[in-house]
C-alpha positions as CSV (number, residue, x, y, z in Angstrom):
1,M,9.6,44.7,160.5
2,N,9.6,44.7,164.3
3,R,6.8,45.3,166.7
4,R,7.7,48.9,167.3
5,D,7.7,49.6,163.5
6,V,4.2,48.1,163.3
7,L,3.0,50.2,166.2
8,R,4.5,53.2,164.6
9,M,2.4,52.5,161.4
10,L,-0.8,52.5,163.5
11,T,-0.4,56.3,164.2
12,A,-3.6,58.1,163.3
13,G,-5.1,54.9,161.8
14,A,-3.5,55.7,158.4
15,V,-2.7,52.0,157.7
16,L,-6.3,50.6,158.2
17,P,-7.8,51.7,154.9
18,A,-4.8,50.0,153.0
19,M,-4.8,46.8,155.0
20,T,-3.6,43.9,152.9
21,P,-4.2,40.3,153.8
22,E,-0.4,40.0,154.6
23,L,-0.5,43.0,156.8
24,F,-3.7,41.8,158.5
25,A,-1.9,38.5,159.2
26,F,0.9,40.4,160.8
27,Y,-1.5,42.4,163.0
28,R,-3.3,39.2,164.0
29,Q,-0.2,38.1,165.9
30,A,-1.2,40.7,168.5
31,H,-4.6,39.2,168.9
32,P,-4.8,36.5,171.5
33,D,-6.4,33.1,170.9
34,A,-9.5,31.9,172.7
35,S,-7.6,30.5,175.7
36,Y,-5.8,33.8,176.5
37,S,-5.4,34.8,180.1
38,L,-4.7,38.4,181.1
39,R,-1.1,39.1,182.0
40,T,-1.0,42.9,182.7
41,L,-4.5,43.9,183.5
42,N,-6.0,42.7,186.8
43,P,-9.7,41.8,186.8
44,H,-10.8,45.3,187.9
45,Q,-8.7,47.0,185.3
46,N,-10.1,44.6,182.7
47,D,-13.6,45.4,183.7
48,T,-12.9,49.1,183.3
49,V,-11.3,48.5,179.9
50,V,-14.3,46.5,178.8
51,A,-16.7,49.1,180.1
52,M,-14.8,51.8,178.1
53,I,-14.4,50.0,174.8
54,D,-18.0,49.0,174.6
55,P,-19.5,52.5,174.1
56,I,-16.5,53.5,171.8
57,I,-17.4,50.7,169.4
58,P,-20.7,49.2,170.4
59,A,-22.4,46.2,168.8
60,T,-24.8,47.2,166.1
61,D,-25.8,44.9,163.2
62,T,-22.1,43.9,163.5
63,P,-20.1,42.9,166.6
64,G,-18.5,45.6,168.7
65,A,-15.2,46.0,170.5
66,K,-16.3,43.7,173.3
67,A,-17.2,40.8,171.0
68,A,-13.8,41.4,169.2
69,R,-12.1,41.0,172.6
70,V,-10.3,44.3,172.2
71,N,-9.6,44.2,176.0
72,E,-7.4,41.2,175.5
73,F,-5.7,42.9,172.5
74,I,-4.9,45.8,174.8
75,D,-3.5,43.5,177.4
76,V,-1.2,41.9,174.8
77,I,0.0,45.4,173.7
78,L,0.7,46.4,177.3
79,T,2.4,43.1,178.1
80,E,4.5,42.5,175.0
81,W,4.9,45.8,173.2
82,A,4.7,48.7,175.7
83,T,7.7,50.0,177.5
84,D,7.6,50.1,181.3
85,E,6.8,53.8,181.3
86,E,4.0,53.4,178.6
87,R,2.5,50.5,180.6
88,R,2.6,52.5,183.9
89,N,1.1,55.6,182.2
90,F,-1.7,53.5,180.7
91,L,-2.6,51.9,184.1
92,D,-2.4,55.2,185.8
93,G,-4.8,56.6,183.2
94,L,-7.2,53.7,184.0
95,A,-7.0,54.5,187.7
96,D,-7.7,58.2,186.9
97,V,-10.9,57.1,185.0
98,D,-12.1,55.4,188.3
99,K,-11.1,58.5,190.3
100,Q,-13.1,60.8,188.0
101,S,-16.1,58.4,188.0
102,N,-16.0,58.3,191.9
103,E,-15.9,62.1,192.1
104,L,-18.8,62.5,189.7
105,F,-21.0,59.4,190.5
106,G,-19.7,57.9,193.7
107,K,-18.7,54.6,192.1
108,D,-16.0,53.1,189.9
109,F,-16.4,53.5,186.1
110,A,-17.3,49.8,185.6
111,A,-20.1,50.1,188.3
112,A,-21.5,53.3,186.8
113,S,-24.7,53.2,184.7
114,A,-24.3,53.2,180.9
115,S,-25.4,56.8,180.7
116,Q,-22.9,57.9,183.4
117,Q,-20.1,56.0,181.6
118,L,-21.0,57.7,178.3
119,T,-21.1,61.1,180.0
120,L,-17.6,60.6,181.4
121,L,-16.2,59.3,178.2
122,R,-17.6,62.3,176.3
123,S,-16.2,64.6,178.9
124,M,-12.8,63.0,178.5
125,D,-13.0,63.2,174.7
126,D,-13.9,66.9,174.9
127,A,-10.9,67.5,177.2
128,V,-8.4,66.0,174.8
129,S,-9.6,67.6,171.5
130,I,-7.2,70.5,171.9
131,A,-4.4,68.2,172.8
132,R,-5.0,66.1,169.7
133,T,-4.8,69.2,167.5
134,E,-1.5,70.2,169.2
135,M,-0.2,66.7,168.8
136,R,-0.9,66.6,165.1
137,R,0.8,69.9,164.7
138,R,3.9,68.7,166.5
139,A,3.9,65.4,164.6
140,S,4.1,67.2,161.3
141,N,7.2,69.0,162.5
142,T,8.9,65.9,164.1
143,P,11.4,63.7,162.3
144,D,10.1,60.1,161.6
145,E,12.5,58.6,164.2
146,E,10.8,60.6,167.0
147,R,7.3,59.8,166.0
148,D,7.1,56.5,168.0
149,T,4.6,58.0,170.4
150,Q,1.4,56.1,169.8
151,L,1.4,54.8,173.4
152,K,2.4,58.2,174.8
153,G,0.4,61.3,175.4
154,K,-3.1,61.9,176.8
155,F,-4.5,58.7,178.1
156,F,-7.8,58.9,176.4
157,V,-6.3,59.6,173.0
158,V,-4.0,56.5,173.5
159,F,-7.0,54.5,174.7
160,K,-9.2,55.3,171.8
161,N,-6.4,54.7,169.2
162,I,-5.5,51.3,170.7
163,T,-9.2,50.4,170.8
164,L,-9.7,51.3,167.1
165,H,-6.7,49.4,166.1
166,G,-7.5,46.4,168.2
167,Y,-11.0,46.3,166.7
168,Y,-10.2,46.9,163.0
169,T,-7.3,44.4,163.0
170,S,-9.5,41.7,164.6
171,E,-10.9,39.0,162.5
172,V,-14.5,39.9,163.6
173,A,-14.2,43.5,162.3
174,F,-12.1,42.5,159.2
175,T,-14.7,40.1,158.0
176,K,-18.0,41.3,159.4
177,E,-17.6,45.1,159.7
178,L,-15.3,45.8,156.7
179,N,-16.6,42.8,154.7
180,L,-13.1,41.9,153.6
181,E,-11.6,38.5,152.9
182,I,-8.5,37.5,154.6
183,I,-7.5,35.4,151.6
184,P,-9.2,37.0,148.5
185,G,-10.4,34.7,145.8
186,S,-9.6,35.2,142.1
187,F,-10.1,38.5,140.4
188,H,-12.9,38.9,137.9
189,G,-12.9,42.2,136.2
190,C,-16.2,44.1,135.5
191,A,-18.1,41.8,137.9
192,A,-21.1,43.1,139.8
193,V,-20.5,44.1,143.4
194,P,-22.6,41.9,145.8
195,A,-25.5,43.9,147.4
196,N,-24.4,42.9,150.9
197,R,-20.9,44.3,150.5
198,K,-20.5,47.8,152.0
199,A,-19.1,50.5,149.9
């Protein structure tokens, strides 16, 4: 299985509920280690990404996207997996977020207040809801070999999808949000489910 095949599997998040420890290990290859240095995103772009991922998956009683270092996951995807066109479109989309923020609030997205950021993100989400419906309709009529479009399309759809995949394939989310074990223990049939395990 190559990287483009893996990215193709991420379409619409269908693979996440069926994540096996082996598949999780494969996805972990895209997650950087603690000493990772950004290779595609510059510091300003990274600040924008961090400011965008945080309200999409905020920290609650479990760590959010920021703690899972989803921004670094996105940098790896852009550096090692995206085509030149996909990378350029993504970075152009980030620049457009700043442009919209400046038009609305007179400041870059990362410098805007949390409520201003949320307002803009909700506006962007509303603007792409029709596009998502159309994309799903087209995908159902498209042969499999033409479906490798997870990094193509409306920027915010791509951004949210890559954020979700980066988060739910991180060790933090896998173990603390989903309460799954990377290497499961032995199977004991008819055993009681621990109270702290989410349904």
